[in-house]
N, C-alpha and C positions, 0 to 999 in steps of 0.2 A: 504494500499500500504506500502510495506516495503522498507526502504532505504538500500543502501549498507552498509555493516558492521553492520547490525541490523537484527532483526527477525520479526518485526511486522508492522502492520498498516493494515487498513482494509477497505473494502467496503462490505456492508451486502450482504451476505446471506450464504455462505457455512460454514463448520465447520473445525476448525483448532486448534491444541493444541500449544500454544506458549511457547517455552522454557523460563526459568527464566532469561536468560541473553540477552542483557545488561540490566543495570538498567533502570527502567522506562517502561518496557514492561511486567510487571507481570500481564498479562491479557489473559486468554485462549480464543482468538478471534474466532477460529473455533468453539469451544464449545458454543459460544454465537451466532452462526449463521451468521458469517461474510464470505464474499469472500476475500481471501488474495492473493496478488500478490507481487513478489519480482523481482529483476533484478541484473545484475552483473556489471553495470557501462559501458557496451559496450565492454568489453574484459575479457579474462581469463588469469591471470598472469601465470598459469601453462603451457600455450601454448606459452609462450615467453621465449627466451633464458635468457633475463634479465627483471625482472618485470616492471621496469620503461621505458622499450623501447617503450611502446605504446605512450609516450609523443612526440616521433619524428613524429608521424602521426597526422597531423592537424585535420583530421576527427575523429580520436580516442579521441583527446582532447575534441572536441565538444560533442561527445557521452558521455564521462565521466562527462563533466560539466553539461549537461542538457538534451541532446537528448534521452539518454537511458530511463530516468524517464518519459520524455514526451511521448514517444512511448509506453512504458509499461503501463502507466496510461490509455491512449486512448484505447489500446488493451484490457486491463482488463475490462474497462467499456463496450466495444463493445461485448466482450464474455458474460458478465453478461446479457446484454440486449438480445442477441441471445438465450442464454440458458433459461432465466426466462421469456422472453417476455417483460421485462421492465428493465429499467436501475436502478442503485443503488439509493436508497432514500438519503443516506448520505455517504460521503467518508472521510476517515481519513488517515493521514500520520504519521508513527512513525519510527524514525531512530536515530541512534547515530554515532558520528564521521563523516564519509562521509555521512551517512544517515541523520545526523543533518544538515550538509551543504545542501544536497539535499532538505530537508524540507524548508530551508530558500530560496533556489532557487524557490520552488513552491510558497511561499508567495509573492515573489518579481516579478516573471515573469509569473506565471501561476495561477493567483489569483482565478479563478473559478474552478480549478480542485478538491480542497479539502475544506471541511467545517471546519476541525480541523487539527492541526499539532503539533506533539511533536518532538522537535529538541534537542537532547542531545549532550553535549560536541562537538559542531559543529566546523568543520575545515573550516570555511567560508572564510578565507584568507590564502590559502595554501602557497602563497609566503612568507608572513610574518611568518607563523608557521615554514616553512623550515629554515628561517634565525634564528629564536629563537632556534630551535633544533640544527642547525649547531654551533651556538655560544656556547650553553651549552656543547656539546660534545667537542669542541675545548678547553674549560676551563679545562675539565678533562684530555684531551689528553696532554695539556701543563704541567701538573704535574705528568704524568705517568713516572715511572722510565725507563730510556733507557738502552738497546735497547728495543723498544716496541714489544712484542710478537704479531705475526699475524697468522690468520688462513690460510688455503691453498688458499682461494679466496682473500687473501690480507687484509681482514677486521681485525682491530686492537683489541687486548685485553686490555682494560683500567682498569680492576678491581683492579690491584695493586695500582692505584692512590688513591682509596678510598674503602678499603675492608669492609666487613660487620660489622666487630667489630667497625670501626669508624663511619659507618652509624648508628649503634645502639647508639653510644655515642651522636650523634647529636639528634636522636629521644628522647633519655632520657633527654637531655637538654631542648628541646622545650616543651616537655610535663611537665617536672618538673616546668618550668617557667609559663606555661599557662594553663595547664589542669584544675586546680582548679578555674580559674578566673570566671567561670560560676556557681560556687557553688558545682560542682560535679566532683570528681576525677574518671574518667572512661575511660581514654585513647583517649578521643575525645575533641578537642578544639572547643567549641561552641561560645566562645567570641573572635573571631579572631581579630577584630580591636583592642581590648584591648591588645591582645597578641603582636600585631605588635608594639605597643608603648613600651612594656616592654622588648621584646626579641631582643637582639643583640648578634649574635653568637660569635663575636670577643671579647666581654667583659663579656659573661655570666659566672657566678661562680656557681657551683653545691652546692645546699644547704646541701647535705649530706656529701660531702668530702671537701667542701670549696676550691676545685680546679677549675681553669678556664677550660672551654671547649677548648679554644685555648692554646696550649702549650706556656709556658713562657720561655722554654728552649728547649732542644732536644726532639724529638718526643718520647712519651711513650705510653703504652697501655691505659692510663687513660686520654689522651687528643688527640686532633687532631692538625696538624701542621698549621702554618700561611698560607702556600700555599693552604692547603685544605680549610681553612675558606675563603681565597680570592676567590677561585674557586666557592664556594657555594654562596658567596655574588654576584659574577658576574652573576651566573645563576639566582639568585633572581632578580637582577636589569635589566637584559636583555641587548641586544646588544648596544654598543656605539662605536663611534670612539675613537681614542686615545686621543682626546681632551674632551671626556666626552659627546659628542653630541649624541642625540638619533638618531636612524635609521628609515627611512620611507621606506615601501615596495611600489615601484612605481605602481605596477598593482592595488594596493588597492585605487588609487586616481582617477580612471577612471569612475566608476559607478556614475549614477545620485544620488545626495544626499548621497554620500558614507560616511561610518563610518570613523572615524580617522584611518589612516593607520600606526601609530607608531608601531614598532615592540616591543613586550613586553617580560617580563621575568616571572618567576614562583613565585607566592606568597608562603611564608612560611605557613605551616599548619601542623597538626599532622601527616599526611601521607607523608610529603615532602621527608623523607628519608626511608619510608617504602619500602619493596621490589617492590611494585606496583607503587611507586612514581619515583623520579628522578633516583634511581639506575637502574630501568628497561629500561630506555631510554637513559641515559647519561653515565652510568658506566658499566653495564653488569655484567657478572659473571666470575669466573675463566676460564670458557671454551666457553663463548659466548660474541660476540661483543655487544655494546649498541644497543638497538632496533631502535634508530633513524637513525642508519647507513643505514638501508633498507628503511627508511621513508623519513623524511625531507632532510637528507643528500644525500640519493639516488636520490631524485628528482632534486636536485640542478643542476647537469651537464646536465640533460635531458630537462629541461624546464625553470628553473628559472635564468640561465645565458644564454645570447644570443650573438652569435649563440650557439646552444647546442654543448657540447663537452663531450661525454661519457667518455673520458679519464681523465677528470678534477678530481683532488682529492679534495673533499669538505672540507677536513681538512686544506687545504691551502687557503681557501677563506679569503681574507683580508678585514676587515670591515672599512679600510680607502681607499684603492686603487681600490677595485673590485666592488664598489657600482654602477658604471656606466655600468657594465655588466649585471645588473639585467634586467629581462623581464619587459617592460613598460606596457604591456597589454595582458591579457589572460582571456578568457571566464571562466576559472576555478576560477577566482577571481571576475570578473565584474558581474557575474550572481548571486552572493551571498553577496555582500557588500553594497547594497543600503539600506538606512534607510526608503525608501518609500514603505510601504505596505498598502497604503490607499485603493487600489482597493480590496485587500483581506479583510480588515476590514469592508469596506463599505457594502459588501454583507453578513456580519455577521460572518466572519471567526474568529476563536479563535486559538491562538498559545501558547504553553507552552515550554519554554526552561528549561533545567536542565544542571548542570555541577558539576563534582567532584572538590572540592577545592584543592585536591592533584593530579589533572591531570598532568602528565609529558609530554603530547603531546601538544594539543592546550591550551594555558594558560587560566585559568579561567577569568583572568582580561580582555581578549578579549571579552568574552560573556557578562560580566558585562558592558564593555564599550559599546558594541553594544546595549544592552538593555536600558541603561540610555540615550544614545544618540537618540535612536529610540523613547523613551518616551518623549523626549523634542519636537518631532514633534507633540505630542498630548497634549501639555501643562503640561507635567510632569508625574510622576509615577501614580498619581491618574487617569489621563486620560487614560494612557496605561493599567491600571488594568481592564478596561472595556472589554478588548479583549485579554489580555496576562498575563502570569505569568513567573517568573524566580525562580527556586529552586536551591539552592547551597547545596551540600552534603559534610559535613566535612569528611576529611580523604579518600574520594573515589578517586580512580585512574581514568584511562581513560575509561569512560562508565560503569565501574563496578570494583569491587575488592578493596582490602585494608581493614584495620581495620575500616570498615564503615558500616552503615545501607544502603546497596546498593541494596536492593530488595524492589521495590515499583511499584505501578501501576499508571501511569499517563493517560492511555487511558480511563479508566472508568470515572474518574472526567471530562476529556475533553468531552466525549460524553454527560454526564449529563449537562454540561455547555452549549454545542451547542443545545441540543435537549429539555432541560428542564429549561434552564436559571439558573441552580444552580452553582453559582460562587465557584471555588475551593479555599480552604484556606490551612491549614496545611495538609501535606500528611503523612499517616502512612507508616513507613518503618521498615525493619528488616535487620539484618546482622548476619553472622555466622563466620566471618573471624577475630574475636578478639582473642587474646592470652594474657596470663598473662604478656608477655613482652611489650604489648602496654601500660601498666599502669605506671605512673610516680612514684608510690609508692605502697606498698602492698595494695591489694584491694580484696573484695569479689564479685566484679561485675561479672555477668554472661558472659561467652565467646560468647553466642548467646544472642542477645537482640533486642529490638524494640525501635523506637523513632518517633517523629514527625518532618518532615522537613518543615520549615517555608517558606512562599513565600517571595520574595526579599523585597517587600515594608515594610512588618512587620519585617523581619530580620534586614534590615537597620535601621529602627526606633528603634528596640530594642537595637542595637549596638551603635546607635547615630553617626555612621560615616561609610563611604564607604571604601572598601578595596582600598589600594593604595600602591605604591612602594616608598621606600625611596632610592633615588640614592645617592651614595657615592660621595665625592668630586672628581673632575676630576683628582686631583693629585694622588689619589689612584688607579683609574681605568685606568690610562694612562701607561699601562705596555707593550704596543705593539711597 
């Protein structure tokens, strides 16, 4: 079974060739004799005047939250039984983004539908993610030179606030500081916790020029301004009030045994300022608006503020005074934020999560938080490892892309685990999106390469710490 925004998942028997994207789906399911089904979440954006308009229809929200995947799964299994004279022996779900959220919906609410689930970069708390995205774009908007250029549809062009030359300076700084901490200079930060202890963009000094990343005087081509650094740090830290208090997404506090609903920011990583990282969703290009404007920001007026107000400008959302307007309960959140998947695991279900460390959409910290809190329900990571895995992919953007080894197959090891008891460990991955500019210093590393992606328990043990955010003092972030 395939989730929305993804290409794969399966129930045996027919043949289907699976495209290479997104990451985690590098498995030719039809060629292996699987029956494959997919669905559209209950609506087609192309048929709507405004893509987010479907949020105004309560039934459409239910369809998008869970009913479309429920009906499609039951229909697919019925058709298999009618055609073959017998139902599927095993059933698997593979999806990323919305498909990742849908996989989590299955594990929490339809525990007997699938034997194994792959959930990539899941948008499991859409209200919280919408707030994270809105906050991030607001930080860039606030430093964009006035007057802000706008497209014919009114969407802003924010690129002048942080053009590609400045993006590349930031990437050079973080790679120069952290790329070699794992013993190899290859454009990939494999020891991220150590990097987070060392890298501070406001004080970093380039080792080759001995100049600061943050300008000490007027803005020049060799440094970025204090306003730019402040915006980056705010995006990293995530939404707060003007007093430095973190934000809670209220719809995330409804589900039984719900995960912590604090709204998060974006962890620094080697792909943070890569074209597939923060720039794609918060900055945009000279001719395109930031991607989040059609995603989290576009959702805010239609479902996350109540009552809905399609005329509301999400860039005016105030993180002090507008929090009471937020939606207190939505099936789009409650069906995917419970930590209770015991019914799924008791019947032998296995689930694998993965997430790009440079994902500019759903923060990777959210998936890490869900996994670690879910593991606590089973006595810790050791207990959770009997039925689950989490793989974190350095430099990878949302579901794929970036200077990363973003091509890998998680379905095959999942099947081996479910059907043969072979527990997955490191996953072989490859990537072709590396360029010479990805390296912090001259290197002969190949532009296409392979690597092994470690499971979270081993990754965390090897790094001896968990990813976390360092919040700045309230005096610095109180700029509203």
